[in-house]
C-alpha positions as CSV (number, residue, x, y, z in Angstrom):
1,X,19.0,-8.6,54.5
2,X,21.5,-11.3,55.3
3,X,20.3,-14.8,54.7
4,X,21.9,-18.1,55.6
5,X,20.0,-21.2,54.5
6,X,20.1,-24.6,53.0
7,X,19.2,-25.1,49.3
8,X,15.4,-25.1,48.4
9,X,15.2,-28.7,47.4
10,X,17.6,-31.6,47.5
11,X,16.8,-35.0,46.0
12,X,18.8,-38.0,45.2
13,X,18.7,-41.6,44.1
14,X,21.2,-44.2,43.0
15,X,21.8,-42.2,39.7
16,X,22.2,-38.6,40.8
17,X,21.8,-35.8,43.4
18,X,19.9,-32.7,42.4
19,X,20.4,-29.5,44.5
20,X,18.2,-26.5,43.7
21,X,20.2,-23.5,44.7
22,X,17.8,-20.7,43.7
23,X,14.7,-19.7,41.8
24,X,15.7,-16.1,41.4
25,X,16.7,-14.1,38.3
26,X,20.4,-13.8,38.0
27,X,22.5,-12.0,35.4
28,X,25.8,-13.7,36.1
29,X,26.8,-17.0,37.7
30,X,30.4,-17.7,38.7
31,X,32.4,-20.7,40.0
32,X,34.7,-19.3,42.7
33,X,37.6,-21.3,44.1
34,X,39.4,-19.9,47.1
35,X,42.6,-21.5,48.5
36,X,42.9,-22.2,52.2
37,X,43.9,-19.1,54.2
38,X,43.3,-16.7,51.3
39,X,41.0,-13.6,51.6
40,X,38.8,-12.2,48.8
41,X,36.3,-9.4,48.7
42,X,36.6,-6.5,51.1
43,X,34.1,-4.4,49.2
44,X,30.4,-3.7,48.6
45,X,28.2,-2.9,45.7
46,X,25.6,-0.2,45.5
47,X,23.1,-2.1,43.4
48,X,23.9,-5.8,43.3
49,X,22.7,-8.7,45.4
50,X,24.9,-11.8,45.6
51,X,24.1,-15.3,46.6
52,X,27.0,-17.6,47.5
53,X,26.5,-21.4,47.7
54,X,29.3,-23.4,49.1
55,X,29.9,-26.6,47.1
56,X,32.8,-27.7,49.3
57,X,34.9,-26.2,52.0
58,X,34.4,-23.8,54.8
59,X,34.3,-20.0,54.4
60,X,34.1,-17.2,57.0
61,X,32.0,-14.3,55.7
62,X,32.4,-10.9,57.4
63,X,29.5,-8.7,56.5
64,X,29.6,-5.0,57.4
65,X,27.4,-1.9,56.9
66,X,28.1,1.5,58.2
67,X,26.4,0.7,61.5
68,X,26.9,-3.1,62.0
69,X,29.3,-6.0,61.5
70,X,28.8,-9.7,61.6
71,X,30.8,-12.9,61.0
72,X,29.2,-16.0,59.6
73,X,30.7,-19.4,59.0
74,X,29.3,-21.0,55.9
75,X,30.1,-24.6,55.1
76,X,29.4,-27.2,52.4
77,X,25.8,-27.2,51.2
78,X,25.0,-23.8,52.8
79,X,24.2,-20.4,51.3
80,X,24.5,-16.8,52.3
81,X,23.0,-13.7,50.6
82,X,24.9,-10.4,50.5
83,X,22.7,-7.4,49.7
84,X,23.6,-4.0,48.3
85,X,25.7,-1.8,50.6
86,X,26.9,-4.8,52.6
87,X,30.7,-4.9,52.6
88,X,31.7,-8.6,52.4
89,X,35.1,-10.3,53.0
90,X,35.5,-14.0,52.5
91,X,38.2,-16.1,54.2
92,X,38.6,-19.7,53.2
93,X,39.4,-21.9,56.3
94,X,40.1,-24.8,53.8
95,X,40.2,-25.1,50.1
96,X,36.7,-24.0,49.1
97,X,34.5,-24.1,45.9
98,X,31.5,-21.8,45.7
99,X,28.8,-20.8,43.2
100,X,28.3,-17.0,43.1
101,X,25.0,-15.7,41.6
102,X,24.7,-12.0,40.9
103,X,21.7,-9.8,40.1
104,X,23.8,-7.7,37.8
105,X,26.9,-8.5,35.7
106,X,30.2,-7.6,37.2
107,X,31.1,-4.0,36.8
108,X,34.3,-2.6,38.4
109,X,32.5,0.8,38.7
110,X,30.2,-0.9,41.2
111,X,32.9,-2.0,43.6
112,X,33.4,0.2,46.7
113,X,35.0,0.2,50.1
114,X,33.6,2.2,53.0
115,X,35.4,5.5,53.3
116,X,36.8,5.4,49.8
117,X,33.9,6.7,47.7
């Protein structure tokens, strides 16, 4: 399932801003910086769900399965979830910083491209 949403809760006062990104169980959390015009991804995972939260910037996600393809523009303070078997490619329209949460630790043996298994 593909999910685009805002964070669960956001609160702020004169001292700070608190943004709750997720209440899920994650095995790995990454800070991902993508330079404007650069492309990352282009693969899928058989058994990993990923949640991307855009801290700053603008990123175009292309999500594909064997029978559908979709493009989603995700901007600052938005999230997108990529489920197992969804091939995902990210293109930064401007310098972008994201938090990537993963249900399993990165394993190169779990990175595939359709038609290359």
